[in-house]
N, C-alpha and C positions, 0 to 999 in steps of 0.2 A: 833171235834172242834165246839163249839156252837157260832155262829156268830149273834144270835138274840140280839137285844138291850134291856137293862133293862128299867124299867119305868123312872128312872132318866135320862138315856141316851136319851130316846125318847123325854123327856121334853126339854133336852138340844138341841136336833135336831130341835124341833119345834120352840124354842126361836130363834135359829140362822136363820132358814128359814124365820120366820116372820120379823126379824130385817133386813135381806138382801132385802126381798121383799118391805119393807117400806122405805128403805134408798137408795138402789141402784138397782131399776128396770132397765130393759134393755134400757129404754129411757135415763136414767142417765148414764148407761155404754157407750152408743153411744155418749152422750154429752161429757163425760170425754175423750173418744178417739179422738173426733174431736177437742177439746180444747187443748189437749196435757198437761193438768195439771197433777200434781203428786197426791200423796195420800193426802186426807183430814185427817190431823192429829187428829182433834177432832173426826172424824168418827172412826178412828183406835183406839183411846183411849176408845170409847164406846164399840167397839168390845172386847178390852182387859178386860173391866169391865164384859163382858158376859163370860169371861173365855177362850178367844182364845189363849192367850199367857201363861196360867198358868199350863197346865197339866204336862209338862216335868220338871217343877221346884218344888222342895220339899217345903212343907209348911214353913220350917225353913228359906227359902230364899225368901218368898213372893208369892209362887205359890200354887199349890194344884190341885188334881184331884177329880172330883165328884165321880167317880166309882172305883178309884184305877187302872184304865187301861188307862194310859195317851195317848198312840198313837191311841188307838181306839177312844178316845174323839176328838183328833185332826183330825182323819179320818172323823168323823161326820161333823166337820166344813168344811173340804176340800171337801167333797161330796156336801155340800150345796153351797160352792163357785163355784163348777163346774156347778151346776144346774142354778145358777144365772149369770154365767160368771162374777163374782164379782172381783173387784180389791182387792189388799191387799197382803202384803208380808208374807203370812202364812207359806209357805214351807221354804223359806230362813231364816226367823226369827226363826222358830222351829229348823232348823239345827244349827244355832248359839247357841241357848239355850241349845241344846243337848251337844255342845262342852264345853260351859262355866260351865254347871252343873257338868261335869266330873272333873273340876278343883276345885270345892268346894267353900268354903266361901271366898276365896281370891278375887273372882269377885262378891261379894254380891251386891255392888253398881250398876254396870251395869246390873246385873240380875234383880234387883228391878226396874230399870228404864225401861228395855225392857218389863218386865212382866206387868208393869202398863200402857204400851203403850206410855210412855213419850219419849222413844227413839226407833228408828227403826234400826234394825241390819241386815246386809246382809252378806252372805257367799261368799267370793271371792275365787272360786275354779278354774274356767276355765282360760286358757291362749290362746292368739291368735294362730291360726293355729293348735291347738291341740284339740283332743276330750277329753273324760273322761279319766283322768289319775291321780291316787292317788300316783304314785311312786315317781318321782323326779321332782318337779315343777322347771321351769326355773326362777321363781321369787326368787331372791337371797338376803339372809340376811347375812350381813357381821358383825362379832363381832367387837365392838369398845371399849371394856373395861367397858362400862356402860350398854350395851345392844346390840342392833344391828342397822345397817343401811340397810334399805330395798330398793331395786331397782328392777323394773320390771313392767309388765303390766298384769292385769287381765281383762278378758272380759266376756260377758254373765253373769254379776253379776245381779241377779234378784233384782229389785227395788234399784239398786245401786245409782241412782240419788236422791232417797229420804232418803237414809240411813244416820244415825248419826254415826254408828260404822261399821267397817268391820272386820270380822274374816277372816284372810288371811292365806292360806296354802302356805308355802314357804319352801326354802331349804337353809341350811347353812353347814359349816364345822362340825357342831354338829349333822348333820342329819336333818330330817324333823322338821319343826316348825309350830306352829299355833300362830299367833300374833293378838292381838286386837288393832285396830288403829282407832282413831277418824277421821271422814271425814274432819275435819277442821285442821288436822295436817299439818304443813309446808311440801311441797313436794308432797301432794296428789292432783291429778287432776282428776275430774270426768266428763265424757262425755256420755250423754244419747245416746243410740243406738236404731235403728229401730227394732221392732219385729212385727210378724204377728198378734199377739193378740192386740186388741185395748187398753187394760188397764193393761196387765201384762208386765211391762216394764223391760228393761235391760240397763246396762251401762258398759262402759269401764273405768277402774280405772288405772291410771298411778302413780306409786310410784317412786319418784326421790330422792334418798338418804334420805329417811324418817327415822328420829331417833325414835327408839322404845326402851324405857327403860325396865328394868327387870320387872316392874309392868305390861307391856303389853304382856309379854310372857305367853301364856296360856298353851301350851304343848310343850315338846321337845322330840325328838327321837321316840322310839317305842310308847310312849303315844300319840304323835302327829299323828302318822300313825293310831293308833287305834281309836282316836277321829274322824279323817277324814272318816274312814269307817263307824262309827256310824252315823255321820252327813249325809253321802250319803244314808244310810239306811232310815233315817227319811225323807229326802227330796224326795227320789225316791218313797217311799211308799205314801206320801201325794200327790205327783203329780199324781201317778197312780189312787188314789181314786178320785181326782179332775176330772181326765179325765173320769172316770166311771160316775160321777155325770153329767157331760156335755153330755156324750153320752146317758145316760138314759133319760135326758130331751129332747134331739133331737129325740129319738125314740118315746117317748110319744106324742110329737107334730106331728110326722109323722103318727102315728096310728090314731090320731084324724082327720088329714087331709084325710086319706084314707077312713074314714067313711063319711066324709062330701062332698068329691069331687065325682061327678058323671060323667061318660062317657057312652054314648049310653044307658042312662037310668038306669045304675047300678053304685053303689058305687065302688070305686077302691078296697076297702077291699073285694069285692066279687069275684075278679079274682084269680083263683087258683095259677097262676104263681107268683103273687105278695104276696099271702099268704105264699108261700114257701120261698120267699126272706126274708120276715119279721120274719118267724119262725127261719130261720138261724141266722138272726141278734139278735133275742131274746136269742137264745142259746148262742151265743158268748158274748152278753151283760151280761148274768147271770154268765158265766164263768169268765169274767173280774171282775165282782163285787165280786165273791167268792174269787178269787185269790188275789185281792187287800186288801180286808178286812182280809184275812188269814195272810197276811204279817204284818198288824198292830197287829193282835192278837198274832203272833209269837214273836214280840218285847215285848209286854206286859207280855208274859209268860216266857220271857228270854230264849226262846228255842234256842238250839244250831243251828238249821236250819234257824234262823231268817234272817241272811244276805242273804242266798240263796233264801228264800221266797220273800224278797224284790226285788231281781234281777229278779226272775221269774215273779212277778207281773208287774214290770215296762216293762219287755220285752213283755209279753203277751198282756197287755193292750195297750202298744205302738204300737204293731202290729195290733190289732183288732179295737181299738176305731176309728181311722181315717177312716177305711174302712166302718164301720157301719154308721158313720155320713155322709160320702160321698154318701153312698147308700140312706140315707134319703134325701139328696139334690136331687138326681136323681129322686126319687119317687115323689117329688114335681113338677117335670117338670120345665118349664121355670121360674116360679116364684121363684123356689128354688135357682136360681143363681143371683137373684137381690140383690142390696144393701139394699133395703127396708125390705126384709125378714130377720128374726133373725137367721136363720139356719147357716149363715156364721159365726156368732159370736161363735157358738159352734164348728164349724169346725176349726176356728182359734185357739180356746182354746186347742183342743186336738192335733192339729198339732204342736203347740209350746211345749205342754206337752210331746209329743213324743221325742222331741229333747233334752229337759232339763234333767239333772241328769241321763244321760245314754240313748242313743238310744237303740232300741231293739238289734241291732247288737253288741253294746258295752256290753249290759247286757248279751247277749248270751255268749260272751267271758268270762265274770265273772262267769257265771254258769259252764262253762267248767272248769275253774280254781277250783271252789268248788268241782266239781266231781273228778278232778285229786287229790286234797288234800285228799278227802275221800278214794280214791282207794289206795293212798300211805299209 
């Protein structure tokens, strides 16, 4: 499997990196976190113009991929988001787009709005008191003759307080459902919730007898279950790559610090014990990078093992990335645990990333299920 970027993909990466560095440097990230403001929609539209929302959407519906490898292109963006600790609903919006595209031209209008950056969409998957569970959501959709009436609560909805549309995974007498619901629909209540990351926000969404017409039903039955699995694959892969980007940046900062910082007349980088620690961290980091990018490549290749690759990536990166960044903090000594130092921004990013879209423990269970299916 060749994971090297093409010339076009490198240009795309450079353009994204330069844009993030110029518009959301870490000083801006800190200011956004302290102010509690949401997404700058004009900024997100500029990102959409750069191609952040287009890869998963076919050209006939207003999207398009530069290289024909859509998830790899999104992984390029996600990695740069991690390096910059940038705000932006990349993973959750991509998950929604993956679901709507499977429904075809019936959702051409919302697809066009999301792809253009005019609308922000969020995937409402998690429910209070429950971890990752794609089986039978407690959010209940009751048939009413014209469509459904939706009642229930979703939490940990990434950028839910900024979203214009929610793709909701629900349950009904017809089996699993996926419903597209405007944030302004009567009966929808949105409450922003606290997260460890300064700018990667979440919200709790309460649906109280929300009327959903037939036009809002995206998938029913087995198609809804398959769509949810595909959305999880996209979201977990992009989150894993974003964690790799954040970890790589923290590692690079720490290497620089170890050459600049002297103790007893010697740079920290000259001490053999510290060299061994960083060698281990580098080995784990490269394994994280290879595993996460392989998951994106498997999606683009439509490989049968793609869902398992995504679970492996999210589990492995979720296990190792926080450990690497935490060690980088320790190697900085006292300054590493101050608010003024930027390392805690990266630690916050990977810690939240570990929890979203499947913790390592939850993903290990999914891997076990894949292996059992293969053995059967």
